[in-house]
PQR file of N, CA, C, O and H, with PARSE charges and radii, in Angstrom:
ATOM      1  N   UNK A   1      78.737 140.248  71.473 -0.4000 1.5000
ATOM      2  CA  UNK A   1      78.577 139.020  70.702 -0.0000 2.0000
ATOM      3  C   UNK A   1      77.639 138.082  71.453  0.5500 1.7000
ATOM      4  O   UNK A   1      77.787 137.853  72.653 -0.5500 1.4000
ATOM      5  N   UNK A   2      76.688 137.556  70.729 -0.4000 1.5000
ATOM      6  CA  UNK A   2      75.772 136.611  71.348 -0.0000 2.0000
ATOM      7  C   UNK A   2      76.261 135.174  71.101  0.5500 1.7000
ATOM      8  O   UNK A   2      77.323 134.966  70.514 -0.5500 1.4000
ATOM      9  H   UNK A   2      76.567 137.742  69.753  0.4000 1.0000
ATOM     10  N   UNK A   3      75.495 134.215  71.543 -0.4000 1.5000
ATOM     11  CA  UNK A   3      75.918 132.814  71.467 -0.0000 2.0000
ATOM     12  C   UNK A   3      76.048 132.326  70.034  0.5500 1.7000
ATOM     13  O   UNK A   3      76.878 131.463  69.749 -0.5500 1.4000
ATOM     14  H   UNK A   3      74.632 134.384  72.020  0.4000 1.0000
ATOM     15  N   UNK A   4      75.242 132.863  69.130 -0.4000 1.5000
ATOM     16  CA  UNK A   4      75.299 132.442  67.731 -0.0000 2.0000
ATOM     17  C   UNK A   4      76.613 132.883  67.078  0.5500 1.7000
ATOM     18  O   UNK A   4      77.189 132.160  66.266 -0.5500 1.4000
ATOM     19  H   UNK A   4      74.568 133.565  69.361  0.4000 1.0000
ATOM     20  N   UNK A   5      77.071 134.075  67.445 -0.4000 1.5000
ATOM     21  CA  UNK A   5      78.347 134.557  66.920 -0.0000 2.0000
ATOM     22  C   UNK A   5      79.516 133.705  67.424  0.5500 1.7000
ATOM     23  O   UNK A   5      80.445 133.404  66.673 -0.5500 1.4000
ATOM     24  H   UNK A   5      76.603 134.663  68.105  0.4000 1.0000
ATOM     25  N   UNK A   6      79.461 133.325  68.689 -0.4000 1.5000
ATOM     26  CA  UNK A   6      80.518 132.475  69.242 -0.0000 2.0000
ATOM     27  C   UNK A   6      80.516 131.089  68.583  0.5500 1.7000
ATOM     28  O   UNK A   6      81.572 130.524  68.298 -0.5500 1.4000
ATOM     29  H   UNK A   6      78.707 133.570  69.299  0.4000 1.0000
ATOM     30  N   UNK A   7      79.325 130.561  68.349 -0.4000 1.5000
ATOM     31  CA  UNK A   7      79.210 129.275  67.678 -0.0000 2.0000
ATOM     32  C   UNK A   7      79.760 129.351  66.253  0.5500 1.7000
ATOM     33  O   UNK A   7      80.454 128.441  65.800 -0.5500 1.4000
ATOM     34  H   UNK A   7      78.467 131.020  68.580  0.4000 1.0000
ATOM     35  N   UNK A   8      79.448 130.429  65.557 -0.4000 1.5000
ATOM     36  CA  UNK A   8      79.959 130.642  64.206 -0.0000 2.0000
ATOM     37  C   UNK A   8      81.481 130.741  64.207  0.5500 1.7000
ATOM     38  O   UNK A   8      82.139 130.191  63.324 -0.5500 1.4000
ATOM     39  H   UNK A   8      78.884 131.168  65.924  0.4000 1.0000
ATOM     40  N   UNK A   9      82.034 131.431  65.179 -0.4000 1.5000
ATOM     41  CA  UNK A   9      83.488 131.546  65.296 -0.0000 2.0000
ATOM     42  C   UNK A   9      84.138 130.186  65.544  0.5500 1.7000
ATOM     43  O   UNK A   9      85.172 129.871  64.955 -0.5500 1.4000
ATOM     44  H   UNK A   9      81.499 131.878  65.896  0.4000 1.0000
ATOM     45  N   UNK A  10      83.535 129.390  66.410 -0.4000 1.5000
ATOM     46  CA  UNK A  10      84.066 128.051  66.686 -0.0000 2.0000
ATOM     47  C   UNK A  10      84.025 127.151  65.464  0.5500 1.7000
ATOM     48  O   UNK A  10      84.984 126.428  65.196 -0.5500 1.4000
ATOM     49  H   UNK A  10      82.695 129.646  66.889  0.4000 1.0000
ATOM     50  N   UNK A  11      82.935 127.186  64.724 -0.4000 1.5000
ATOM     51  CA  UNK A  11      82.813 126.385  63.504 -0.0000 2.0000
ATOM     52  C   UNK A  11      83.830 126.854  62.464  0.5500 1.7000
ATOM     53  O   UNK A  11      84.412 126.035  61.753 -0.5500 1.4000
ATOM     54  H   UNK A  11      82.156 127.774  64.942  0.4000 1.0000
ATOM     55  N   UNK A  12      84.046 128.172  62.373 -0.4000 1.5000
ATOM     56  CA  UNK A  12      85.016 128.705  61.416 -0.0000 2.0000
ATOM     57  C   UNK A  12      86.426 128.222  61.737  0.5500 1.7000
ATOM     58  O   UNK A  12      87.163 127.826  60.834 -0.5500 1.4000
ATOM     59  H   UNK A  12      83.573 128.838  62.950  0.4000 1.0000
ATOM     60  N   UNK A  13      86.808 128.250  63.000 -0.4000 1.5000
ATOM     61  CA  UNK A  13      88.143 127.784  63.394 -0.0000 2.0000
ATOM     62  C   UNK A  13      88.281 126.290  63.113  0.5500 1.7000
ATOM     63  O   UNK A  13      89.321 125.848  62.626 -0.5500 1.4000
ATOM     64  H   UNK A  13      86.210 128.572  63.734  0.4000 1.0000
ATOM     65  N   UNK A  14      87.254 125.519  63.412 -0.4000 1.5000
ATOM     66  CA  UNK A  14      87.290 124.083  63.155 -0.0000 2.0000
ATOM     67  C   UNK A  14      87.368 123.797  61.655  0.5500 1.7000
ATOM     68  O   UNK A  14      88.093 122.897  61.232 -0.5500 1.4000
ATOM     69  H   UNK A  14      86.409 125.878  63.808  0.4000 1.0000
ATOM     70  N   UNK A  15      86.633 124.549  60.859 -0.4000 1.5000
ATOM     71  CA  UNK A  15      86.661 124.368  59.414 -0.0000 2.0000
ATOM     72  C   UNK A  15      88.037 124.704  58.844  0.5500 1.7000
ATOM     73  O   UNK A  15      88.540 123.981  57.983 -0.5500 1.4000
ATOM     74  H   UNK A  15      86.043 125.280  61.203  0.4000 1.0000
ATOM     75  N   UNK A  16      88.640 125.773  59.305 -0.4000 1.5000
ATOM     76  CA  UNK A  16      89.991 126.129  58.863 -0.0000 2.0000
ATOM     77  C   UNK A  16      90.983 125.032  59.231  0.5500 1.7000
ATOM     78  O   UNK A  16      91.853 124.682  58.434 -0.5500 1.4000
ATOM     79  H   UNK A  16      88.232 126.360  60.003  0.4000 1.0000
ATOM     80  N   UNK A  17      90.850 124.494  60.430 -0.4000 1.5000
ATOM     81  CA  UNK A  17      91.741 123.422  60.872 -0.0000 2.0000
ATOM     82  C   UNK A  17      91.576 122.176  60.015  0.5500 1.7000
ATOM     83  O   UNK A  17      92.567 121.552  59.633 -0.5500 1.4000
ATOM     84  H   UNK A  17      90.143 124.778  61.078  0.4000 1.0000
ATOM     85  N   UNK A  18      90.342 121.809  59.709 -0.4000 1.5000
ATOM     86  CA  UNK A  18      90.101 120.632  58.878 -0.0000 2.0000
ATOM     87  C   UNK A  18      90.693 120.797  57.477  0.5500 1.7000
ATOM     88  O   UNK A  18      91.276 119.860  56.933 -0.5500 1.4000
ATOM     89  H   UNK A  18      89.538 122.315  60.019  0.4000 1.0000
ATOM     90  N   UNK A  19      90.545 121.970  56.905 -0.4000 1.5000
ATOM     91  CA  UNK A  19      91.081 122.203  55.566 -0.0000 2.0000
ATOM     92  C   UNK A  19      92.606 122.168  55.584  0.5500 1.7000
ATOM     93  O   UNK A  19      93.227 121.657  54.652 -0.5500 1.4000
ATOM     94  H   UNK A  19      90.071 122.732  57.347  0.4000 1.0000
ATOM     95  N   UNK A  20      93.207 122.704  56.630 -0.4000 1.5000
ATOM     96  CA  UNK A  20      94.667 122.767  56.697 -0.0000 2.0000
ATOM     97  C   UNK A  20      95.315 121.393  56.879  0.5500 1.7000
ATOM     98  O   UNK A  20      96.432 121.178  56.410 -0.5500 1.4000
ATOM     99  H   UNK A  20      92.703 123.119  57.388  0.4000 1.0000
ATOM    100  N   UNK A  21      94.635 120.461  57.551 -0.4000 1.5000
ATOM    101  CA  UNK A  21      95.264 119.161  57.794 -0.0000 2.0000
ATOM    102  C   UNK A  21      95.030 118.159  56.662  0.5500 1.7000
ATOM    103  O   UNK A  21      95.598 117.067  56.680 -0.5500 1.4000
ATOM    104  H   UNK A  21      93.727 120.635  57.933  0.4000 1.0000
ATOM    105  N   UNK A  22      94.208 118.517  55.686 -0.4000 1.5000
ATOM    106  CA  UNK A  22      94.006 117.615  54.551 -0.0000 2.0000
ATOM    107  C   UNK A  22      95.216 117.644  53.630  0.5500 1.7000
ATOM    108  O   UNK A  22      95.903 118.658  53.512 -0.5500 1.4000
ATOM    109  H   UNK A  22      93.747 119.404  55.672  0.4000 1.0000
ATOM    110  N   UNK A  23      95.462 116.517  52.985 -0.4000 1.5000
ATOM    111  CA  UNK A  23      96.572 116.430  52.049 -0.0000 2.0000
ATOM    112  C   UNK A  23      96.195 117.078  50.731  0.5500 1.7000
ATOM    113  O   UNK A  23      95.036 117.056  50.317 -0.5500 1.4000
ATOM    114  H   UNK A  23      94.904 115.693  53.081  0.4000 1.0000
ATOM    115  N   UNK A  24      97.193 117.655  50.081 -0.4000 1.5000
ATOM    116  CA  UNK A  24      96.974 118.313  48.801 -0.0000 2.0000
ATOM    117  C   UNK A  24      96.778 117.265  47.714  0.5500 1.7000
ATOM    118  O   UNK A  24      97.393 116.199  47.749 -0.5500 1.4000
ATOM    119  H   UNK A  24      98.135 117.673  50.418  0.4000 1.0000
ATOM    120  N   UNK A  25      95.916 117.575  46.746 -0.4000 1.5000
ATOM    121  CA  UNK A  25      95.657 116.647  45.648 -0.0000 2.0000
ATOM    122  C   UNK A  25      96.718 116.726  44.559  0.5500 1.7000
ATOM    123  O   UNK A  25      96.954 115.748  43.850 -0.5500 1.4000
ATOM    124  H   UNK A  25      95.417 118.441  46.717  0.4000 1.0000
ATOM    125  N   UNK A  26      97.354 117.876  44.421 -0.4000 1.5000
ATOM    126  CA  UNK A  26      98.317 118.064  43.341 -0.0000 2.0000
ATOM    127  C   UNK A  26      99.352 119.080  43.782  0.5500 1.7000
ATOM    128  O   UNK A  26      99.118 119.857  44.708 -0.5500 1.4000
ATOM    129  H   UNK A  26      97.162 118.671  44.997  0.4000 1.0000
ATOM    130  N   UNK A  27     100.480 119.072  43.126 -0.4000 1.5000
ATOM    131  CA  UNK A  27     101.535 120.023  43.419 -0.0000 2.0000
ATOM    132  C   UNK A  27     101.191 121.363  42.777  0.5500 1.7000
ATOM    133  O   UNK A  27     100.992 121.434  41.564 -0.5500 1.4000
ATOM    134  H   UNK A  27     100.671 118.441  42.374  0.4000 1.0000
ATOM    135  N   UNK A  28     101.119 122.402  43.560 -0.4000 1.5000
ATOM    136  CA  UNK A  28     100.680 123.711  43.068 -0.0000 2.0000
ATOM    137  C   UNK A  28     101.648 124.273  42.036  0.5500 1.7000
ATOM    138  O   UNK A  28     101.211 124.914  41.080 -0.5500 1.4000
ATOM    139  H   UNK A  28     101.280 122.344  44.546  0.4000 1.0000
ATOM    140  N   UNK A  29     102.936 124.054  42.200 -0.4000 1.5000
ATOM    141  CA  UNK A  29     103.896 124.619  41.249 -0.0000 2.0000
ATOM    142  C   UNK A  29     103.718 124.027  39.849  0.5500 1.7000
ATOM    143  O   UNK A  29     103.975 124.711  38.859 -0.5500 1.4000
ATOM    144  H   UNK A  29     103.291 123.534  42.977  0.4000 1.0000
ATOM    145  N   UNK A  30     103.288 122.786  39.752 -0.4000 1.5000
ATOM    146  CA  UNK A  30     103.022 122.199  38.438 -0.0000 2.0000
ATOM    147  C   UNK A  30     101.742 122.751  37.820  0.5500 1.7000
ATOM    148  O   UNK A  30     101.619 122.804  36.597 -0.5500 1.4000
ATOM    149  H   UNK A  30     103.080 122.230  40.556  0.4000 1.0000
ATOM    150  N   UNK A  31     100.808 123.154  38.638 -0.4000 1.5000
ATOM    151  CA  UNK A  31      99.548 123.689  38.140 -0.0000 2.0000
ATOM    152  C   UNK A  31      99.761 125.008  37.409  0.5500 1.7000
ATOM    153  O   UNK A  31      99.180 125.224  36.346 -0.5500 1.4000
ATOM    154  H   UNK A  31     100.909 123.110  39.632  0.4000 1.0000
ATOM    155  N   UNK A  32     100.576 125.882  37.957 -0.4000 1.5000
ATOM    156  CA  UNK A  32     100.762 127.210  37.396 -0.0000 2.0000
ATOM    157  C   UNK A  32     101.937 127.292  36.427  0.5500 1.7000
ATOM    158  O   UNK A  32     102.115 128.320  35.774 -0.5500 1.4000
ATOM    159  H   UNK A  32     101.049 125.706  38.821  0.4000 1.0000
ATOM    160  N   UNK A  33     102.740 126.244  36.316 -0.4000 1.5000
ATOM    161  CA  UNK A  33     103.901 126.299  35.425 -0.0000 2.0000
ATOM    162  C   UNK A  33     103.569 125.858  34.002  0.5500 1.7000
ATOM    163  O   UNK A  33     104.399 126.018  33.106 -0.5500 1.4000
ATOM    164  H   UNK A  33     102.595 125.408  36.846  0.4000 1.0000
ATOM    165  N   UNK A  34     102.398 125.318  33.778 -0.4000 1.5000
ATOM    166  CA  UNK A  34     102.007 124.889  32.445 -0.0000 2.0000
ATOM    167  C   UNK A  34     102.342 123.436  32.164  0.5500 1.7000
ATOM    168  O   UNK A  34     102.045 122.935  31.080 -0.5500 1.4000
ATOM    169  H   UNK A  34     101.724 125.188  34.506  0.4000 1.0000
ATOM    170  N   UNK A  35     102.947 122.759  33.107 -0.4000 1.5000
ATOM    171  CA  UNK A  35     103.241 121.345  32.917 -0.0000 2.0000
ATOM    172  C   UNK A  35     101.944 120.543  32.980  0.5500 1.7000
ATOM    173  O   UNK A  35     100.915 121.029  33.448 -0.5500 1.4000
ATOM    174  H   UNK A  35     103.188 123.167  33.988  0.4000 1.0000
ATOM    175  N   UNK A  36     102.019 119.315  32.502 -0.4000 1.5000
ATOM    176  CA  UNK A  36     100.833 118.468  32.544 -0.0000 2.0000
ATOM    177  C   UNK A  36     100.422 118.267  34.000  0.5500 1.7000
ATOM    178  O   UNK A  36     101.206 117.813  34.833 -0.5500 1.4000
ATOM    179  H   UNK A  36     102.855 118.921  32.121  0.4000 1.0000
ATOM    180  N   UNK A  37      99.199 118.612  34.271 -0.4000 1.5000
ATOM    181  CA  UNK A  37      98.696 118.533  35.636 -0.0000 2.0000
ATOM    182  C   UNK A  37      97.489 117.606  35.670  0.5500 1.7000
ATOM    183  O   UNK A  37      96.676 117.579  34.745 -0.5500 1.4000
ATOM    184  H   UNK A  37      98.562 118.981  33.594  0.4000 1.0000
ATOM    185  N   UNK A  38      97.394 116.864  36.732 -0.4000 1.5000
ATOM    186  CA  UNK A  38      96.244 115.999  36.941 -0.0000 2.0000
ATOM    187  C   UNK A  38      95.379 116.544  38.073  0.5500 1.7000
ATOM    188  O   UNK A  38      94.804 115.787  38.855 -0.5500 1.4000
ATOM    189  H   UNK A  38      98.054 116.886  37.483  0.4000 1.0000
ATOM    190  N   UNK A  39      95.297 117.876  38.144 -0.4000 1.5000
ATOM    191  CA  UNK A  39      94.551 118.522  39.216 -0.0000 2.0000
ATOM    192  C   UNK A  39      93.081 118.146  39.179  0.5500 1.7000
ATOM    193  O   UNK A  39      92.470 117.921  40.224 -0.5500 1.4000
ATOM    194  H   UNK A  39      95.764 118.491  37.509  0.4000 1.0000
ATOM    195  N   UNK A  40      92.508 118.075  37.988 -0.4000 1.5000
ATOM    196  CA  UNK A  40      91.080 117.798  37.868 -0.0000 2.0000
ATOM    197  C   UNK A  40      90.793 116.341  37.517  0.5500 1.7000
ATOM    198  O   UNK A  40      89.674 116.003  37.131 -0.5500 1.4000
ATOM    199  H   UNK A  40      93.003 118.258  37.139  0.4000 1.0000
ATOM    200  N   UNK A  41      91.781 115.496  37.647 -0.4000 1.5000
ATOM    201  CA  UNK A  41      91.604 114.074  37.407 -0.0000 2.0000
ATOM    202  C   UNK A  41      90.702 113.493  38.498  0.5500 1.7000
ATOM    203  O   UNK A  41      90.758 113.907  39.656 -0.5500 1.4000
ATOM    204  H   UNK A  41      92.690 115.771  37.961  0.4000 1.0000
ATOM    205  N   UNK A  42      89.888 112.544  38.110 -0.4000 1.5000
ATOM    206  CA  UNK A  42      88.997 111.895  39.065 -0.0000 2.0000
ATOM    207  C   UNK A  42      89.838 111.059  40.026  0.5500 1.7000
ATOM    208  O   UNK A  42      90.352 110.004  39.654 -0.5500 1.4000
ATOM    209  H   UNK A  42      89.843 112.207  37.170  0.4000 1.0000
ATOM    210  N   UNK A  43      89.973 111.530  41.248 -0.4000 1.5000
ATOM    211  CA  UNK A  43      90.766 110.831  42.251 -0.0000 2.0000
ATOM    212  C   UNK A  43      89.836 110.328  43.347  0.5500 1.7000
ATOM    213  O   UNK A  43      89.140 111.109  43.997 -0.5500 1.4000
ATOM    214  H   UNK A  43      89.555 112.387  41.550  0.4000 1.0000
ATOM    215  N   UNK A  44      89.835 109.028  43.538 -0.4000 1.5000
ATOM    216  CA  UNK A  44      88.969 108.420  44.548 -0.0000 2.0000
ATOM    217  C   UNK A  44      89.572 108.621  45.931  0.5500 1.7000
ATOM    218  O   UNK A  44      90.781 108.504  46.129 -0.5500 1.4000
ATOM    219  H   UNK A  44      90.400 108.394  43.010  0.4000 1.0000
ATOM    220  N   UNK A  45      88.704 108.923  46.870 -0.4000 1.5000
ATOM    221  CA  UNK A  45      89.128 109.038  48.258 -0.0000 2.0000
ATOM    222  C   UNK A  45      88.651 107.809  48.998  0.5500 1.7000
ATOM    223  O   UNK A  45      87.539 107.327  48.781 -0.5500 1.4000
ATOM    224  H   UNK A  45      87.722 109.018  46.709  0.4000 1.0000
ATOM    225  N   UNK A  46      89.505 107.306  49.875 -0.4000 1.5000
ATOM    226  CA  UNK A  46      89.163 106.101  50.624 -0.0000 2.0000
ATOM    227  C   UNK A  46      89.549 106.276  52.080  0.5500 1.7000
ATOM    228  O   UNK A  46      90.447 107.052  52.407 -0.5500 1.4000
ATOM    229  H   UNK A  46      90.408 107.698  50.051  0.4000 1.0000
ATOM    230  N   UNK A  47      88.879 105.563  52.935 -0.4000 1.5000
ATOM    231  CA  UNK A  47      89.217 105.514  54.347 -0.0000 2.0000
ATOM    232  C   UNK A  47      89.151 106.858  55.038  0.5500 1.7000
ATOM    233  O   UNK A  47      88.157 107.578  54.932 -0.5500 1.4000
ATOM    234  H   UNK A  47      88.150 104.932  52.669  0.4000 1.0000
ATOM    235  N   UNK A  48      90.228 107.195  55.754 -0.4000 1.5000
ATOM    236  CA  UNK A  48      90.229 108.448  56.515 -0.0000 2.0000
ATOM    237  C   UNK A  48      90.098 109.696  55.635  0.5500 1.7000
ATOM    238  O   UNK A  48      89.530 110.700  56.064 -0.5500 1.4000
ATOM    239  H   UNK A  48      91.035 106.611  55.840  0.4000 1.0000
ATOM    240  N   UNK A  49      90.614 109.635  54.420 -0.4000 1.5000
ATOM    241  CA  UNK A  49      90.495 110.786  53.511 -0.0000 2.0000
ATOM    242  C   UNK A  49      89.032 111.055  53.167  0.5500 1.7000
ATOM    243  O   UNK A  49      88.609 112.210  53.105 -0.5500 1.4000
ATOM    244  H   UNK A  49      91.076 108.819  54.071  0.4000 1.0000
ATOM    245  N   UNK A  50      88.266 109.998  52.947 -0.4000 1.5000
ATOM    246  CA  UNK A  50      86.844 110.139  52.628 -0.0000 2.0000
ATOM    247  C   UNK A  50      86.082 110.715  53.815  0.5500 1.7000
ATOM    248  O   UNK A  50      85.241 111.598  53.650 -0.5500 1.4000
ATOM    249  H   UNK A  50      88.610 109.060  52.998  0.4000 1.0000
ATOM    250  N   UNK A  51      86.378 110.215  55.010 -0.4000 1.5000
ATOM    251  CA  UNK A  51      85.714 110.714  56.216 -0.0000 2.0000
ATOM    252  C   UNK A  51      86.058 112.188  56.420  0.5500 1.7000
ATOM    253  O   UNK A  51      85.181 112.994  56.729 -0.5500 1.4000
ATOM    254  H   UNK A  51      87.061 109.497  55.145  0.4000 1.0000
ATOM    255  N   UNK A  52      87.338 112.543  56.246 -0.4000 1.5000
ATOM    256  CA  UNK A  52      87.773 113.925  56.423 -0.0000 2.0000
ATOM    257  C   UNK A  52      87.087 114.850  55.402  0.5500 1.7000
ATOM    258  O   UNK A  52      86.682 115.961  55.745 -0.5500 1.4000
ATOM    259  H   UNK A  52      88.051 111.888  55.994  0.4000 1.0000
ATOM    260  N   UNK A  53      86.959 114.395  54.166 -0.4000 1.5000
ATOM    261  CA  UNK A  53      86.317 115.204  53.132 -0.0000 2.0000
ATOM    262  C   UNK A  53      84.835 115.410  53.445  0.5500 1.7000
ATOM    263  O   UNK A  53      84.308 116.505  53.252 -0.5500 1.4000
ATOM    264  H   UNK A  53      87.287 113.492  53.887  0.4000 1.0000
ATOM    265  N   UNK A  54      84.170 114.378  53.919 -0.4000 1.5000
ATOM    266  CA  UNK A  54      82.745 114.497  54.243 -0.0000 2.0000
ATOM    267  C   UNK A  54      82.510 115.377  55.468  0.5500 1.7000
ATOM    268  O   UNK A  54      81.561 116.160  55.498 -0.5500 1.4000
ATOM    269  H   UNK A  54      84.598 113.488  54.076  0.4000 1.0000
ATOM    270  N   UNK A  55      83.366 115.251  56.468 -0.4000 1.5000
ATOM    271  CA  UNK A  55      83.241 116.099  57.651 -0.0000 2.0000
ATOM    272  C   UNK A  55      83.490 117.554  57.279  0.5500 1.7000
ATOM    273  O   UNK A  55      82.796 118.446  57.768 -0.5500 1.4000
ATOM    274  H   UNK A  55      84.137 114.615  56.443  0.4000 1.0000
ATOM    275  N   UNK A  56      84.472 117.802  56.421 -0.4000 1.5000
ATOM    276  CA  UNK A  56      84.761 119.162  55.978 -0.0000 2.0000
ATOM    277  C   UNK A  56      83.583 119.740  55.203  0.5500 1.7000
ATOM    278  O   UNK A  56      83.227 120.904  55.389 -0.5500 1.4000
ATOM    279  H   UNK A  56      85.036 117.077  56.025  0.4000 1.0000
ATOM    280  N   UNK A  57      82.986 118.940  54.346 -0.4000 1.5000
ATOM    281  CA  UNK A  57      81.817 119.396  53.596 -0.0000 2.0000
ATOM    282  C   UNK A  57      80.660 119.716  54.544  0.5500 1.7000
ATOM    283  O   UNK A  57      79.983 120.731  54.377 -0.5500 1.4000
ATOM    284  H   UNK A  57      83.275 117.995  54.195  0.4000 1.0000
ATOM    285  N   UNK A  58      80.438 118.872  55.516 -0.4000 1.5000
ATOM    286  CA  UNK A  58      79.384 119.112  56.495 -0.0000 2.0000
ATOM    287  C   UNK A  58      79.639 120.371  57.313  0.5500 1.7000
ATOM    288  O   UNK A  58      78.714 121.135  57.590 -0.5500 1.4000
ATOM    289  H   UNK A  58      80.988 118.048  55.651  0.4000 1.0000
ATOM    290  N   UNK A  59      80.889 120.586  57.698 -0.4000 1.5000
ATOM    291  CA  UNK A  59      81.226 121.792  58.451 -0.0000 2.0000
ATOM    292  C   UNK A  59      81.067 123.034  57.591  0.5500 1.7000
ATOM    293  O   UNK A  59      80.683 124.089  58.095 -0.5500 1.4000
ATOM    294  H   UNK A  59      81.640 119.966  57.473  0.4000 1.0000
ATOM    295  N   UNK A  60      81.356 122.925  56.302 -0.4000 1.5000
ATOM    296  CA  UNK A  60      81.159 124.056  55.397 -0.0000 2.0000
ATOM    297  C   UNK A  60      79.692 124.428  55.267  0.5500 1.7000
ATOM    298  O   UNK A  60      79.344 125.608  55.255 -0.5500 1.4000
ATOM    299  H   UNK A  60      81.668 122.067  55.893  0.4000 1.0000
ATOM    300  N   UNK A  61      78.837 123.425  55.171 -0.4000 1.5000
ATOM    301  CA  UNK A  61      77.393 123.668  55.091 -0.0000 2.0000
ATOM    302  C   UNK A  61      76.889 124.267  56.407  0.5500 1.7000
ATOM    303  O   UNK A  61      76.090 125.203  56.409 -0.5500 1.4000
ATOM    304  H   UNK A  61      79.120 122.466  55.181  0.4000 1.0000
ATOM    305  N   UNK A  62      77.365 123.714  57.520 -0.4000 1.5000
ATOM    306  CA  UNK A  62      76.986 124.240  58.835 -0.0000 2.0000
ATOM    307  C   UNK A  62      77.424 125.691  58.987  0.5500 1.7000
ATOM    308  O   UNK A  62      76.680 126.513  59.521 -0.5500 1.4000
ATOM    309  H   UNK A  62      78.014 122.954  57.519  0.4000 1.0000
ATOM    310  N   UNK A  63      78.626 126.007  58.520 -0.4000 1.5000
ATOM    311  CA  UNK A  63      79.119 127.378  58.579 -0.0000 2.0000
ATOM    312  C   UNK A  63      78.217 128.315  57.773  0.5500 1.7000
ATOM    313  O   UNK A  63      77.884 129.407  58.232 -0.5500 1.4000
ATOM    314  H   UNK A  63      79.230 125.339  58.085  0.4000 1.0000
ATOM    315  N   UNK A  64      77.826 127.886  56.578 -0.4000 1.5000
ATOM    316  CA  UNK A  64      76.955 128.705  55.747 -0.0000 2.0000
ATOM    317  C   UNK A  64      75.604 128.948  56.391  0.5500 1.7000
ATOM    318  O   UNK A  64      75.091 130.066  56.366 -0.5500 1.4000
ATOM    319  H   UNK A  64      78.097 126.999  56.205  0.4000 1.0000
ATOM    320  N   UNK A  65      75.030 127.910  56.965 -0.4000 1.5000
ATOM    321  CA  UNK A  65      73.727 128.040  57.621 -0.0000 2.0000
ATOM    322  C   UNK A  65      73.833 128.969  58.829  0.5500 1.7000
ATOM    323  O   UNK A  65      72.977 129.830  59.034 -0.5500 1.4000
ATOM    324  H   UNK A  65      75.447 127.001  56.986  0.4000 1.0000
ATOM    325  N   UNK A  66      74.888 128.789  59.627 -0.4000 1.5000
ATOM    326  CA  UNK A  66      75.063 129.653  60.799 -0.0000 2.0000
ATOM    327  C   UNK A  66      75.317 131.099  60.405  0.5500 1.7000
ATOM    328  O   UNK A  66      74.871 132.017  61.092 -0.5500 1.4000
ATOM    329  H   UNK A  66      75.583 128.089  59.460  0.4000 1.0000
ATOM    330  N   UNK A  67      76.033 131.310  59.299 -0.4000 1.5000
ATOM    331  CA  UNK A  67      76.284 132.678  58.825 -0.0000 2.0000
ATOM    332  C   UNK A  67      74.966 133.342  58.417  0.5500 1.7000
ATOM    333  O   UNK A  67      74.739 134.514  58.717 -0.5500 1.4000
ATOM    334  H   UNK A  67      76.396 130.564  58.740  0.4000 1.0000
ATOM    335  N   UNK A  68      74.110 132.598  57.739 -0.4000 1.5000
ATOM    336  CA  UNK A  68      72.803 133.148  57.356 -0.0000 2.0000
ATOM    337  C   UNK A  68      71.933 133.433  58.581  0.5500 1.7000
ATOM    338  O   UNK A  68      71.246 134.453  58.637 -0.5500 1.4000
ATOM    339  H   UNK A  68      74.294 131.646  57.495  0.4000 1.0000
ATOM    340  N   UNK A  69      71.966 132.532  59.555 -0.4000 1.5000
ATOM    341  CA  UNK A  69      71.197 132.752  60.775 -0.0000 2.0000
ATOM    342  C   UNK A  69      71.726 133.943  61.564  0.5500 1.7000
ATOM    343  O   UNK A  69      70.948 134.678  62.172 -0.5500 1.4000
ATOM    344  H   UNK A  69      72.524 131.704  59.510  0.4000 1.0000
ATOM    345  N   UNK A  70      73.051 134.140  61.560 -0.4000 1.5000
ATOM    346  CA  UNK A  70      73.632 135.283  62.271 -0.0000 2.0000
ATOM    347  C   UNK A  70      73.229 136.606  61.637  0.5500 1.7000
ATOM    348  O   UNK A  70      73.091 137.616  62.327 -0.5500 1.4000
ATOM    349  H   UNK A  70      73.683 133.542  61.067  0.4000 1.0000
ATOM    350  N   UNK A  71      73.040 136.599  60.319 -0.4000 1.5000
ATOM    351  CA  UNK A  71      72.602 137.817  59.647 -0.0000 2.0000
ATOM    352  C   UNK A  71      71.138 138.112  59.978  0.5500 1.7000
ATOM    353  O   UNK A  71      70.764 139.261  60.209 -0.5500 1.4000
ATOM    354  H   UNK A  71      73.151 135.778  59.758  0.4000 1.0000
ATOM    355  N   UNK A  72      70.328 137.073  59.998 -0.4000 1.5000
ATOM    356  CA  UNK A  72      68.889 137.240  60.239 -0.0000 2.0000
ATOM    357  C   UNK A  72      68.614 137.665  61.673  0.5500 1.7000
ATOM    358  O   UNK A  72      67.796 138.554  61.911 -0.5500 1.4000
ATOM    359  H   UNK A  72      70.633 136.139  59.810  0.4000 1.0000
ATOM    360  N   UNK A  73      69.295 137.035  62.633 -0.4000 1.5000
ATOM    361  CA  UNK A  73      69.021 137.318  64.048 -0.0000 2.0000
ATOM    362  C   UNK A  73      70.033 138.253  64.575  0.5500 1.7000
ATOM    363  O   UNK A  73      69.983 138.619  65.749 -0.5500 1.4000
ATOM    364  H   UNK A  73      69.960 136.314  62.439  0.4000 1.0000
TER
END
């Protein structure tokens, strides 16, 4: 494994951690039970939730770019 693979592994672990610590938007059991669900309702994020969502999005993009670079090199 070269340095790019190790970097990709580190970003992947960090991305998994960020996704796991975020709060859920809706109760999953209501989504699949057919009850009225507000899963796709426009929910505004504020404060730390907004920062966490943006960091997660950035890490996802970074992961994708690193994955493409790992394939090329």
